[in-house]
C-alpha positions in Angstrom: 121.1 75.9 118.8 118.4 75.2 121.3 121.0 74.9 124.1 122.4 78.3 123.3 119.0 80.0 123.0 117.3 78.4 126.0 120.1 77.1 128.2 119.9 74.5 131.0 119.1 75.2 134.6 121.0 72.2 135.9 124.7 71.8 134.9 124.6 68.0 134.9 121.8 68.0 132.3 123.8 70.5 130.2 126.8 68.2 130.4 124.6 65.2 129.4 123.4 67.1 126.4 126.8 68.1 125.3 128.0 64.4 125.7 125.2 63.2 123.8 125.9 65.6 120.9 129.7 64.9 121.2 130.4 68.6 121.7 133.6 69.3 123.7 132.4 72.4 125.5 132.9 73.4 129.0 129.6 74.1 130.9 131.4 76.8 133.0 133.2 78.4 130.0 132.6 81.8 128.5 131.4 81.8 125.0 130.6 84.3 122.2 128.4 83.8 119.3 128.9 84.8 115.7 125.9 84.9 113.4 127.0 84.8 109.8 124.3 85.7 107.1 125.1 85.3 103.4 124.4 88.5 101.5 122.0 88.4 98.7 121.3 84.8 99.3 118.1 84.6 97.2 119.8 86.1 94.3 123.0 83.9 94.5 121.0 80.6 94.8 117.8 81.4 92.9 118.9 79.1 90.0 121.0 76.5 91.8 119.9 73.0 92.4 119.4 71.6 95.9 122.6 69.5 95.6 124.5 72.6 94.7 123.2 74.5 97.7 124.0 71.5 100.1 127.5 71.4 98.7 128.1 75.1 99.2 126.7 74.9 102.7 129.1 72.1 103.5 132.1 74.0 102.1 130.9 77.2 104.1 130.8 75.2 107.3 134.1 73.6 106.6 135.9 76.9 105.9 134.4 78.4 109.0 135.4 75.4 111.2 138.9 75.2 109.8 139.5 78.9 110.7 137.9 78.4 114.1 140.2 75.4 114.9 143.2 77.7 114.1 142.3 80.4 116.6 139.7 79.1 119.0 138.0 76.2 120.4 134.4 76.1 119.0 131.9 74.9 116.4 130.3 76.1 113.2 126.9 74.8 111.9 124.0 75.9 109.8 121.2 77.7 111.8 118.7 78.3 108.9 118.8 78.9 105.2 121.6 81.3 104.4 122.5 81.7 108.1 125.3 80.0 110.0 126.5 80.2 113.6 130.0 80.1 115.0 130.0 79.2 118.8 133.5 80.2 120.2 134.8 79.4 123.7 136.7 82.5 124.8 140.2 81.8 125.9 142.0 84.5 124.1 142.0 88.2 123.6 139.5 90.3 121.4 142.1 91.0 118.8 142.2 87.4 117.7 138.4 87.4 117.5 138.4 90.1 115.0 141.3 88.5 113.2 139.2 85.4 112.9 136.1 87.3 111.6 138.3 89.0 108.9 139.7 85.7 107.8 136.3 84.2 107.5 135.0 87.0 105.5 138.1 86.9 103.2 138.2 83.1 102.8 134.5 82.8 102.0 134.8 85.4 99.4 137.9 84.1 97.9 136.8 80.4 97.9 133.1 80.5 97.4 132.6 84.2 96.0 130.3 84.8 98.9 130.1 88.0 100.9 128.6 87.8 104.3 127.4 90.1 107.2 128.5 88.9 110.7 126.8 89.7 114.0 128.9 89.5 117.2 127.1 88.9 120.4 128.4 89.6 123.9 129.6 86.8 126.0 127.0 84.0 126.0 124.5 86.3 124.3 123.6 84.4 121.3 120.2 86.2 120.7 122.0 89.5 120.9 124.2 88.3 118.1 121.2 87.4 116.0 119.8 91.0 116.7 123.2 92.4 115.5 123.2 90.6 112.2 119.6 91.7 111.6 120.8 95.2 111.4 122.1 94.5 108.1 118.6 95.6 106.8 119.4 99.2 108.1 123.4 99.3 108.0 124.2 97.4 104.7 125.9 94.2 103.6 129.4 92.7 103.9 129.8 94.1 107.5 130.9 93.1 110.9 128.3 94.3 113.3 129.1 94.0 117.1 126.1 94.2 119.4 127.9 96.7 121.6 128.4 99.1 118.6 124.7 99.4 117.9 123.8 101.3 121.0 120.3 102.1 122.1 117.8 103.8 119.9 114.2 104.9 120.2 112.1 102.8 117.8 110.1 105.0 115.4 107.3 103.8 113.2 107.5 105.7 109.9 104.4 107.6 108.9 104.4 108.8 105.3 102.0 111.6 104.8 99.8 111.7 101.9 101.3 115.0 100.7 104.5 113.4 100.0 103.0 110.6 98.1 100.9 113.0 96.0 104.1 115.0 95.2 105.7 111.8 94.1 102.8 111.0 91.8 102.9 114.5 90.3 106.6 114.5 89.9 106.5 111.1 88.0 103.6 112.1 85.9 105.4 115.1 84.8 108.7 113.3 84.3 110.3 115.4 87.0 113.0 112.9 87.6 115.0 114.9 90.2 112.1 115.5 92.4 110.8 112.0 92.2 114.1 110.5 93.1 114.5 113.0 96.0 111.2 112.1 97.4 111.9 108.3 97.2 115.2 108.8 98.9 113.6 110.6 101.7 111.0 107.9 102.1 113.7 105.3 102.5 115.7 107.5 104.8 112.7 107.4 107.1 112.9 103.7 107.0 116.6 103.6 107.9 116.0 105.6 111.1 113.0 103.5 112.0 114.7 100.4 113.6 111.4 98.9 114.8 110.3 97.7 111.4 111.2 94.4 109.8 112.2 93.4 106.2 108.7 92.5 105.2 107.5 96.0 106.0 110.3 97.4 103.8 109.3 95.0 100.9 105.7 96.3 101.2 106.7 99.9 101.0 108.8 99.0 97.8 105.8 97.3 96.3 103.5 100.2 97.0 106.0 102.6 95.2 106.2 100.2 92.3 102.4 100.0 92.0 102.2 103.8 91.9 104.8 104.1 89.0 103.2 101.0 87.1 99.8 102.5 87.6 100.8 105.8 86.0 102.5 103.9 83.1 99.2 102.0 82.4 97.1 105.2 82.7 99.3 106.8 80.1 99.0 103.7 77.9 102.8 103.3 78.0 102.4 99.7 79.2 99.4 97.5 78.7 97.9 94.5 80.3 100.1 92.0 78.3 103.1 93.8 79.8 102.0 93.1 83.4 103.5 89.7 83.6 107.0 91.2 82.9 106.3 93.8 85.4 105.3 91.2 88.1 108.5 89.3 87.3 110.4 92.5 88.1 108.5 93.0 91.2 109.4 89.4 92.4 113.1 90.7 92.6 112.0 92.9 95.5 111.9 89.9 97.8 115.5 89.1 97.1 116.6 92.4 98.5 118.2 92.3 101.9 119.0 96.0 102.9 117.2 99.2 102.6 120.0 100.7 100.6 119.4 97.9 97.9 115.7 98.4 98.0 116.2 102.3 97.5 118.4 101.7 94.6 116.0 99.3 92.9 113.1 101.5 93.3 114.9 104.6 92.1 116.1 102.7 89.0 112.5 101.7 88.3 111.3 105.3 88.7 114.3 106.6 86.6 113.1 104.2 83.8 109.4 105.3 84.3 110.5 109.0 83.9 112.3 108.0 80.8 109.3 106.3 79.2 106.9 109.1 80.3 109.2 111.9 79.0 109.5 110.0 75.7 105.8 109.6 75.5 105.2 113.3 76.2 107.9 114.4 73.6 106.4 112.2 71.0 102.9 113.5 71.7 104.2 117.1 71.7 105.9 116.4 68.3 102.5 115.0 67.0 100.8 118.0 68.2 103.2 120.4 66.5 103.0 118.6 63.3 99.1 118.6 63.4 99.1 122.3 64.2 101.5 123.1 61.3 99.3 121.1 58.9 96.3 123.0 60.0 98.0 126.4 59.4 99.5 125.3 56.1 96.1 124.3 54.9 94.0 127.3 56.3 96.3 130.2 56.5 94.0 132.0 54.2 91.2 131.9 56.7 90.6 133.9 59.8 92.7 131.6 62.0 93.2 132.3 65.7 95.0 130.4 68.5 91.5 129.4 69.8 90.3 128.0 66.5 93.6 126.1 65.9 93.5 124.6 69.4 89.7 123.6 68.9 90.5 121.8 65.7 93.5 120.0 67.2 91.4 119.1 70.4 94.0 120.8 72.7 93.8 123.5 75.3 95.0 126.7 73.9 97.5 127.4 76.8 98.9 123.9 76.5 99.2 124.3 72.8 101.1 127.6 73.0 103.4 126.1 75.6 104.1 122.9 73.6 104.6 124.7 70.2 107.1 127.2 71.8 109.1 124.3 73.4 109.2 122.2 70.3 109.8 124.9 67.7 111.5 127.7 69.5 108.9 130.2 68.2 105.4 131.2 69.2 102.4 130.0 67.5 101.6 133.5 66.2 105.2 134.0 64.9 104.8 130.7 62.9 101.5 131.7 61.5 102.8 135.1 60.5 105.7 133.5 58.9 103.6 131.1 56.7 101.4 133.9 55.6 104.1 136.4 54.7 106.0 133.4 52.7 102.7 132.8 50.9 102.3 136.5 50.3 105.8 136.7 48.8 104.9 134.0 46.2 101.6 135.8 45.2 103.3 139.1 44.9 105.4 137.8 42.1 102.3 137.7 40.0 101.7 141.4 39.0 98.3 140.6 37.8 97.2 140.1 41.5 96.3 143.4 43.2 97.9 144.1 46.5 94.6 144.1 48.5 93.9 140.7 47.1 97.2 139.4 48.2 96.2 140.6 51.8 93.0 138.8 51.7 94.5 135.7 50.1 96.9 135.1 53.2 94.2 135.7 55.8 94.3 139.4 56.6 91.2 141.5 56.4 92.9 144.9 56.9 95.3 145.9 54.2 97.2 148.5 56.3 97.7 146.0 59.0 99.0 143.4 56.4 101.4 146.2 55.0 102.7 146.8 58.5 103.3 143.2 59.3 104.8 142.5 56.0 107.3 145.4 56.4 108.2 144.5 59.9 108.9 140.9 58.7 110.8 141.6 55.4 111.9 145.2 55.8 109.9 146.2 52.7 106.4 147.1 52.0 104.5 144.7 49.7 104.7 147.1 46.7 108.4 147.7 47.3 109.0 143.9 47.5 107.2 143.4 44.2 109.2 146.2 42.6 112.5 145.0 43.8 112.0 141.3 42.8 110.1 141.7 39.5 
C-alpha cells in the first residue's frame, strides 16, 4: 500500500520493490484503485473470534482476486480492519470495470452475507479512492462511489443553535413525539451537508442527544441509577454505526421510546391525580369545596388540575362536583323527614334558591317535584 500512496521517484527502484514483492505490475502502466469497505463491520464481527475474522478476511480477498483475474490484471489485499484494496491495471474499457464492481458486491453478499461500499479512484489516484469510500458516512452503505461523481463542495461546519436544543428538550419533556423527531431529523440533515466533519464528530453528536433524553428520563424518575449500565450498553452501539442515516435512525428510535415512557408516566400521574381529586370530592362534597381548595389539598396547581381532569374524564371539575352533589341530594330527598333546605346544606350549598336552580337544570325537576314524583 505504501508504494501506491507514496510512489517512487526512480523507476528502477520501483521495479526492484515490485520484484521483491513478486508483483507482476508494469511501472509505466495505468492503474485504478478500488477501496472496499465492509458495511456495519463492528456489528457483524462483534461476537466472532479472531480465527473466524481471519478466515472471513481470507475468503473476502480470495473472492475479490478470483473476480479480478477474470476481468483484469491486478491484486486484492487487506488495507486495514474491514477495508480492502483492489489494485487494477487498466487495459480494458470502463464498462468492464463496473461489471467487476457489481460482481464483487454480488459475490460477497451471496457467499459471505457481507455488504460493501466501494470507492473508485481516478487513474493511479489511490488516496482519492479512499476519499470516495469515506463518503459512505454521508451517502449511505452498499454503494459504489466514484470520486468523479462526488464533485466539489464547500465544507460547512454545523452550528446547532441553543434554541433548537431547548426546543428538543421541551418537546421530549412534554412527549411531543412529532416535534422531537422533526428537530432530530433537522440536526442530522445539517450533518449530511457538512462534508468537513468525520465520523467521530457524528458519534459525539449522537451521544449528546442520547444524554439529553436519558437526563430527562432520570429527572422524571423513569430510569434510575441502577438502569444506567443498560443505558450505557445501548450507547456503545453508537460507535458501531457507520453512516449518518444509521445514526439518525438509532437516535430517533431512542427518542421515540423516551416519548413513550414519558407519555406513560404522565398518563399514569394524570390518572392518579384524577382519582385523588374524586376521592376528595366524594368525601367532602358537603363542605364549601372550590377548585382552589381541591387543588391545594391535592398539591396541584389549579390550572393544571382543571386541564388534567378534563382530559382524563371528559368533563370539567365543576361539572363532576355538581353531579356528585346532585346525586347525593337525590338520595337524601327520598327521606321525607329531611327538609328541603337541610338537603341543600347537606350537599354543600349555602343558598337554597341556587341549589333549586342547579337541581332543576341537572334533573329537569325542582327538589320538591323530584320528591313528589319518586315518593
